[in-house]
Residue frames relative to the residue before (quaternion, step in Angstrom):
aa qw qx qy qz dx dy dz
M 1.0000 0.0000 0.0000 0.0000 0.00 0.00 0.00
S 0.6869 0.4416 -0.3110 0.4863 3.65 0.85 -0.92
R 0.5718 0.5479 -0.4218 0.4415 3.78 1.07 -0.45
I 0.6442 0.5067 -0.3535 0.4510 3.68 0.87 -0.65
V 0.6625 0.5044 -0.3061 0.4615 3.63 0.91 -0.83
V 0.6429 0.5018 -0.3622 0.4512 3.61 0.96 -0.60
V 0.6924 0.4743 -0.3002 0.4533 3.53 0.92 -1.00
A 0.6423 0.5369 -0.3578 0.4137 3.56 1.00 -0.55
M 0.6253 0.5293 -0.3105 0.4821 3.57 1.25 -0.85
L 0.6200 0.5425 -0.3441 0.4505 3.54 0.94 -0.85
A 0.6261 0.5636 -0.3104 0.4404 3.67 0.98 -0.95
I 0.6897 0.5136 -0.2508 0.4445 3.40 0.97 -1.22
N 0.6522 0.5394 -0.3007 0.4395 3.56 0.99 -0.89
L 0.6171 0.5019 -0.3256 0.5111 3.65 1.19 -0.92
L 0.6137 0.5252 -0.3928 0.4396 3.82 0.78 -0.85
M 0.7445 0.4202 -0.3082 0.4173 3.59 0.59 -1.15
A 0.5855 0.5584 -0.3873 0.4421 3.63 1.03 -0.44
G 0.6334 0.5202 -0.3367 0.4635 3.60 1.03 -0.82
F 0.6994 0.4428 -0.3197 0.4610 3.64 0.77 -0.81
R 0.5544 0.5551 -0.4159 0.4598 3.73 1.06 -0.37
V 0.7041 0.4736 -0.2983 0.4370 3.55 0.75 -1.10
A 0.6202 0.5445 -0.3455 0.4466 3.64 1.01 -0.88
G 0.6893 0.5200 -0.2994 0.4060 3.52 0.89 -1.00
E 0.6906 0.4782 -0.3118 0.4440 3.55 1.00 -0.83
T 0.6678 0.4794 -0.3311 0.4632 3.56 1.09 -0.49
G 0.6426 0.4850 -0.3459 0.4818 3.73 1.07 -0.37
V 0.4908 0.6419 -0.4649 0.3618 3.70 1.00 -0.11
P 0.4196 -0.7001 0.5155 0.2609 3.68 -0.72 0.90
K 0.5183 -0.6211 0.4898 0.3250 3.66 -1.07 0.83
A 0.4206 -0.7063 0.5077 0.2579 3.60 -1.00 0.84
T 0.4325 -0.6984 0.5381 0.1890 3.49 -1.01 0.82
L 0.5217 -0.6133 0.4861 0.3397 3.48 -1.20 0.67
P 0.5173 -0.5902 0.5151 0.3446 3.51 -1.28 0.44
A 0.6843 -0.5006 0.3385 0.4082 3.70 -1.19 0.63
D 0.6892 0.4570 -0.3350 0.4515 3.76 0.76 -0.87
Q 0.6621 0.4578 -0.3611 0.4708 3.66 0.92 -0.79
A 0.6123 0.5611 -0.3802 0.4072 3.72 0.96 -0.56
M 0.6587 0.5040 -0.2966 0.4734 3.48 1.10 -0.83
Q 0.5988 0.5658 -0.3262 0.4635 3.64 1.19 -0.62
A 0.6294 0.5766 -0.2683 0.4465 3.42 1.21 -0.84
Q 0.6605 0.5207 -0.2770 0.4646 3.44 1.25 -0.97
D 0.6709 0.5367 -0.2767 0.4303 3.66 1.20 -0.52
L 0.5039 0.6596 -0.4280 0.3574 3.36 1.42 -0.13
P 0.6031 -0.5645 0.3860 0.4106 3.82 -1.02 0.66
Q 0.4080 -0.6828 0.5734 0.1964 3.50 -1.16 0.86
I 0.3785 -0.7119 0.5617 0.1854 3.45 -1.42 0.76
R 0.0871 -0.8079 0.5828 -0.0064 3.57 -0.67 1.21
L 0.4580 -0.6821 0.4967 0.2799 3.52 -1.04 0.60
V 0.6069 -0.6154 0.2900 0.4109 3.58 -0.97 0.63
G 0.5486 0.6017 -0.3720 0.4456 3.63 1.31 -0.47
E 0.6770 0.5046 -0.3030 0.4418 3.54 1.04 -0.84
E 0.5640 0.5792 -0.3414 0.4795 3.59 1.32 -0.80
N 0.6564 0.5412 -0.3136 0.4218 3.58 0.83 -1.04
L 0.6893 0.4858 -0.2840 0.4563 3.53 0.93 -1.07
L 0.6665 0.5154 -0.3061 0.4432 3.56 0.93 -0.76
R 0.6472 0.4982 -0.3173 0.4820 3.63 1.14 -0.72
R 0.6839 0.4978 -0.3596 0.3938 3.57 0.91 -0.77
G 0.4458 -0.7370 0.4362 0.2604 3.61 1.02 -0.46
P 0.5906 -0.5940 0.4047 0.3668 3.69 -1.15 0.21
V 0.6434 -0.5315 0.3504 0.4252 3.59 -1.01 0.39
S 0.5703 0.5840 -0.4005 0.4163 3.77 1.06 -0.59
T 0.6594 0.5638 -0.3390 0.3638 3.61 0.88 -0.41
L 0.6371 0.5378 -0.2349 0.4998 3.36 1.54 -0.20
Q 0.0223 -0.7596 0.6438 0.0894 3.55 -1.13 0.41
C 0.2556 -0.7805 0.5662 0.0705 3.64 -0.89 1.07
F 0.0689 -0.7891 0.6104 0.0018 3.66 -1.11 0.85
T 0.1876 -0.7320 0.6358 0.1569 3.54 -1.30 0.28
V 0.1629 -0.8052 0.5688 0.0388 3.55 -0.94 0.86
G 0.5985 0.5564 -0.3899 0.4245 3.54 -0.61 1.01
P 0.5690 0.0220 -0.7259 -0.3858 1.35 -2.44 -0.39
F 0.4053 -0.6630 0.5852 0.2318 3.60 -1.27 0.59
E 0.4140 -0.7296 0.5125 0.1836 3.61 -1.00 0.92
T 0.7590 0.1806 -0.1037 0.6169 3.52 1.31 -0.33
E 0.5890 -0.6128 0.4219 0.3154 3.38 -1.24 0.77
E 0.6082 0.5858 -0.3269 0.4244 3.52 1.15 -0.77
A 0.6523 0.5064 -0.3190 0.4651 3.60 1.06 -0.93
M 0.6404 0.5081 -0.3584 0.4508 3.61 1.09 -0.58
W 0.6621 0.4934 -0.3361 0.4531 3.61 0.87 -0.71
R 0.5527 0.5934 -0.3607 0.4607 3.59 1.17 -0.41
A 0.7184 0.4014 -0.2279 0.5205 3.43 0.85 -0.92
H 0.5630 0.6086 -0.3551 0.4320 3.57 1.15 -0.53
D 0.6869 0.4811 -0.2456 0.4862 3.49 0.99 -1.15
A 0.6114 0.5511 -0.3361 0.4577 3.68 1.10 -0.64
L 0.7002 0.5134 -0.1953 0.4561 3.45 1.05 -1.09
Y 0.5011 0.7490 -0.3636 0.2360 3.55 1.19 -0.90
D 0.7578 0.3702 -0.1181 0.5242 3.58 0.89 -1.21
Q 0.7033 0.4702 -0.2370 0.4776 3.62 1.23 -0.33
S 0.6890 0.3891 -0.2748 0.5463 3.70 1.09 -0.07
L 0.4213 -0.6580 0.5768 0.2384 3.45 -1.56 0.56
D 0.7856 0.0100 -0.0558 0.6161 3.61 1.16 -0.20
L 0.0431 -0.8243 0.5590 -0.0788 3.43 -0.78 1.19
R 0.0236 0.8255 -0.5602 0.0644 3.58 -0.58 1.11
Q 0.2092 -0.7722 0.5850 0.1332 3.61 -1.11 0.51
R 0.1063 0.8189 -0.5640 0.0021 3.58 -0.97 0.72
R 0.4289 -0.7379 0.4972 0.1561 3.52 -1.18 0.51
T 0.0305 0.8048 -0.5926 0.0104 3.69 -0.83 0.74
E 0.3480 -0.7008 0.5673 0.2568 3.63 -1.12 0.23
A 0.1840 -0.7633 0.6167 0.0578 3.47 -1.16 0.92
L 0.4089 -0.7200 0.5279 0.1889 3.56 -1.04 0.94
M 0.0414 -0.8453 0.5326 0.0068 3.66 0.14 1.19
E 0.3577 -0.7007 0.5738 0.2277 3.50 -1.18 0.79
L 0.2464 -0.8122 0.5225 0.0811 3.59 -0.57 1.16
G 0.7051 -0.4012 0.2716 0.5177 3.65 1.06 -0.42
F 0.5582 -0.6009 0.4712 0.3245 3.49 -1.46 -0.14
W 0.1561 -0.7794 0.6020 0.0753 3.63 -0.72 0.90
V 0.1011 -0.7426 0.6597 0.0554 3.64 -1.03 0.98
A 0.0887 0.7625 -0.6237 0.1477 3.46 -0.95 1.35
L 0.5476 -0.5482 0.5147 0.3671 3.40 -1.41 -0.01
P 0.5956 -0.5152 0.4227 0.4485 3.66 -1.08 0.46
P 0.6590 -0.5800 0.3541 0.3226 3.56 -1.33 0.63
F 0.2480 -0.7616 0.5767 0.1608 3.55 -1.17 0.61
D 0.3756 -0.7839 0.4164 0.2664 3.56 -0.85 0.58
S 0.6906 0.2897 -0.2342 0.6199 3.54 1.52 0.44
F 0.5437 -0.5697 0.4990 0.3617 3.60 -1.32 0.42
A 0.5811 0.6066 -0.3579 0.4078 3.60 1.00 -0.60
S 0.6795 0.4958 -0.2445 0.4824 3.48 0.94 -1.04
A 0.6453 0.5193 -0.2964 0.4755 3.58 1.00 -0.87
G 0.7034 0.4847 -0.3111 0.4166 3.42 0.96 -0.94
Q 0.5674 0.5866 -0.3724 0.4417 3.57 1.22 -0.62
A 0.6682 0.4941 -0.3070 0.4637 3.55 0.92 -1.04
L 0.5769 0.6123 -0.3461 0.4152 3.59 1.06 -0.73
R 0.7508 0.3966 -0.2383 0.4713 3.52 0.80 -1.19
E 0.5518 0.5732 -0.4042 0.4512 3.61 1.25 -0.12
L 0.6557 0.5234 -0.2774 0.4681 3.36 1.11 -0.82
Q 0.6721 0.4652 -0.3004 0.4915 3.57 0.94 -0.76
Q 0.5888 0.5583 -0.3768 0.4469 3.58 1.03 -0.65
A 0.7023 0.4905 -0.2599 0.4457 3.54 1.11 -0.87
G 0.6314 -0.5971 0.3069 0.3882 3.43 1.39 0.09
L 0.4750 0.6849 -0.3918 0.3896 3.60 1.39 0.14
E 0.1222 -0.7709 0.6223 0.0596 3.68 -0.68 0.95
D 0.7931 0.2855 -0.2753 0.4624 3.64 -1.46 0.22
V 0.4217 0.6328 -0.5005 0.4139 3.41 0.69 1.19
A 0.0377 0.8064 -0.5808 0.1047 3.61 -0.89 0.78
V 0.4150 -0.6572 0.5714 0.2635 3.58 -1.24 0.62
V 0.0978 -0.8005 0.5905 0.0302 3.66 -0.88 0.96
N 0.2104 -0.7517 0.6162 0.1042 3.57 -1.06 0.50
N 0.0807 0.8444 -0.5295 -0.0048 3.68 0.25 1.02
E 0.7596 0.1982 -0.1540 0.6001 3.47 1.25 -0.36
P 0.6204 -0.5884 0.3713 0.3619 3.54 -1.18 0.64
G 0.8109 0.1634 -0.1809 0.5320 3.63 -0.71 1.08
V 0.6610 0.4804 -0.3024 0.4908 3.61 1.13 -0.03
F 0.0247 -0.8168 0.5754 -0.0343 3.60 -0.74 1.07
Q 0.0059 0.8101 -0.5847 0.0431 3.56 -0.76 0.92
V 0.3797 -0.6974 0.5727 0.2039 3.48 -1.39 0.66
S 0.2711 -0.7827 0.5479 0.1174 3.48 -0.40 1.32
L 0.1059 -0.8168 0.5626 0.0714 3.61 -0.85 0.95
G 0.8014 -0.2533 0.1048 0.5316 3.56 1.15 0.37
Y 0.2040 -0.7568 0.6125 0.1025 3.64 -1.24 0.52
F 0.0099 0.8287 -0.5546 0.0750 3.50 -0.82 1.29
L 0.4889 -0.6640 0.5090 0.2471 3.44 -1.22 0.76
D 0.7055 0.4179 -0.2040 0.5348 3.47 1.12 -0.98
E 0.4608 -0.6734 0.5103 0.2717 3.72 -0.70 0.98
R 0.6492 0.5356 -0.3261 0.4306 3.65 0.89 -0.87
N 0.6637 0.4536 -0.3145 0.5048 3.62 0.93 -0.74
A 0.5779 0.5555 -0.3980 0.4461 3.59 0.99 -0.45
R 0.7066 0.4799 -0.2538 0.4538 3.49 0.66 -1.23
G 0.5942 0.5582 -0.3717 0.4441 3.59 1.13 -0.68
R 0.6572 0.5036 -0.2847 0.4831 3.66 0.93 -1.16
R 0.6985 0.4272 -0.3480 0.4567 3.70 0.85 -0.78
D 0.6275 0.5224 -0.3842 0.4309 3.64 0.82 -0.45
Q 0.6013 0.5894 -0.3192 0.4350 3.50 1.08 -0.77
L 0.6385 0.5193 -0.2667 0.5016 3.53 1.14 -1.04
R 0.6797 0.4731 -0.2895 0.4800 3.62 0.83 -0.96
E 0.6005 0.5301 -0.3769 0.4651 3.75 0.87 -0.39
L 0.7084 0.4237 -0.2607 0.5006 3.58 1.19 -0.66
G 0.6462 -0.5750 0.3058 0.3977 3.57 1.23 0.06
F 0.6183 0.5339 -0.3542 0.4553 3.52 1.27 0.11
E 0.4195 -0.7255 0.5092 0.1958 3.53 -0.90 1.24
A 0.0062 0.8260 -0.5572 0.0845 3.53 0.29 1.32
V 0.1389 -0.8067 0.5721 0.0518 3.59 -0.99 0.70
T 0.2015 -0.7819 0.5583 0.1907 3.65 -1.03 0.51
R 0.1907 -0.7997 0.5693 0.0068 3.51 -1.06 1.09
L 0.2937 -0.6966 0.5957 0.2713 3.67 -0.72 0.76
Q 0.3053 -0.7514 0.5720 0.1222 3.64 -1.00 1.11
R 0.0579 -0.7764 0.6275 0.0010 3.54 -0.80 1.07
E 0.0500 -0.7749 0.6299 0.0179 3.48 -1.38 0.52
A 0.3482 -0.7146 0.5617 0.2294 3.60 -0.83 0.88
Q 0.0132 -0.8245 0.5635 -0.0500 3.49 -0.74 1.09
P 0.5170 -0.6856 0.4011 0.3190 3.65 -0.80 0.74
R 0.0671 -0.7713 0.6307 0.0534 3.56 -1.18 0.65
W 0.2058 -0.7846 0.5679 0.1395 3.63 -1.01 0.68
W 0.1429 -0.7545 0.6402 0.0188 3.58 -1.20 0.70
L 0.1975 -0.7132 0.6649 0.1013 3.51 -1.49 0.64
D 0.0597 -0.7465 0.6612 0.0437 3.56 -1.08 0.93
Y 0.0731 0.7875 -0.6102 0.0460 3.34 -1.00 0.94
A 0.3168 -0.7118 0.6026 0.1730 3.54 -1.39 0.28
Q 0.0103 -0.7896 0.6126 -0.0347 3.70 -1.13 0.64
Q 0.6493 -0.4973 0.4215 0.3917 3.53 -1.26 0.34
A 0.5306 -0.6269 0.4512 0.3491 3.61 -0.83 0.92
G 0.8070 0.2868 -0.2372 0.4584 3.55 -0.99 0.95
S 0.5002 0.6617 -0.4232 0.3644 3.57 1.33 -0.51
S 0.2165 -0.7623 0.5889 0.1585 3.66 -1.22 0.52
G 0.4511 0.7578 -0.4197 0.2147 3.61 1.21 -0.40
A 0.6380 0.5234 -0.3627 0.4329 3.60 1.03 -0.71
A 0.6916 0.5250 -0.2780 0.4108 3.38 0.91 -1.17
D 0.6231 0.5455 -0.2943 0.4770 3.54 1.17 -0.86
A 0.6877 0.4919 -0.3105 0.4344 3.57 1.16 -0.69
L 0.6720 0.4612 -0.3017 0.4947 3.52 1.21 -0.45
Q 0.4620 0.6517 -0.5146 0.3116 3.69 0.93 0.07
G 0.7774 0.3104 -0.2436 0.4898 3.48 -0.98 0.87
L 0.6543 0.5052 -0.2836 0.4861 3.67 1.27 -0.44
L 0.7983 -0.1274 0.0972 0.5805 3.69 1.03 -0.72
A 0.6348 -0.5405 0.3673 0.4123 3.60 -1.15 0.40
T 0.6445 -0.5718 0.3788 0.3379 3.55 -1.11 0.73
A 0.6440 0.5380 -0.3448 0.4207 3.55 1.06 -0.87
L 0.6728 0.4983 -0.3472 0.4224 3.65 1.01 -0.40
N 0.6053 0.4607 -0.3943 0.5157 3.70 1.37 0.39
R 0.0565 0.8351 -0.5397 0.0906 3.70 0.02 1.13
N 0.4470 -0.6498 0.5529 0.2687 3.61 -1.28 0.77
I 0.0167 -0.7540 0.6557 -0.0345 3.44 -1.14 1.06
P 0.6397 -0.4840 0.4475 0.3953 3.66 -1.36 0.39
C 0.4538 -0.6798 0.5154 0.2574 3.59 -1.02 0.83
P 0.5040 -0.6864 0.4367 0.2899 3.56 -0.89 0.98
D 0.5726 -0.6241 0.3781 0.3737 3.67 -0.99 0.53
D 0.7168 0.4398 -0.2927 0.4551 3.52 0.93 -0.58
L 0.3113 0.7729 -0.4789 0.2763 3.59 1.21 0.40
V 0.3111 -0.7186 0.5944 0.1834 3.68 -0.79 0.88
H 0.1829 -0.7789 0.5891 0.1136 3.61 -0.35 1.22
L 0.1629 -0.8213 0.5403 0.0843 3.55 -0.50 1.12
């Protein structure tokens, strides 16, 4: 009989312990008072490393971009590059080609052989013309050069003189592609360091404001 009483008491204790645990887990969590909630909002926020980099770089509006050039020689471009190196946030060089007008060339129409061009040359010399020569600028093409002029009016005068003597002279504008170099750089808006560094190296008009490129890394 005593054994039955002991087992019954043990079962009752276990049942009461179960009710106590269930009651504790069912109690809703207490919420913070309003003043404590405001204090929690004032705590420092945690940011990822990538977010910190974006904040440190700043918006695009804090930058200004410029292009400097053209430089006719690569050496001149590198002198400006060295001057801008410590004054810019982003510095790039680029090369383009410019079609330059070299002057006006007066010549006879092309001949298909050196012998034919030579015969025309002798006729010109017999007519009293000097400073004429046979040139071979292209393979298999021979021309009689009658002069080279920077002023178009002088070239036309030479051409008309030859035509009065019976020679079908023509005038052609000579062009040549020549390399040009540029520097593109970015700086903080309102900074004058780059402009000051370029003083004495090139004319102010060669330093012009441009839109910043999309792939520019904003430091």
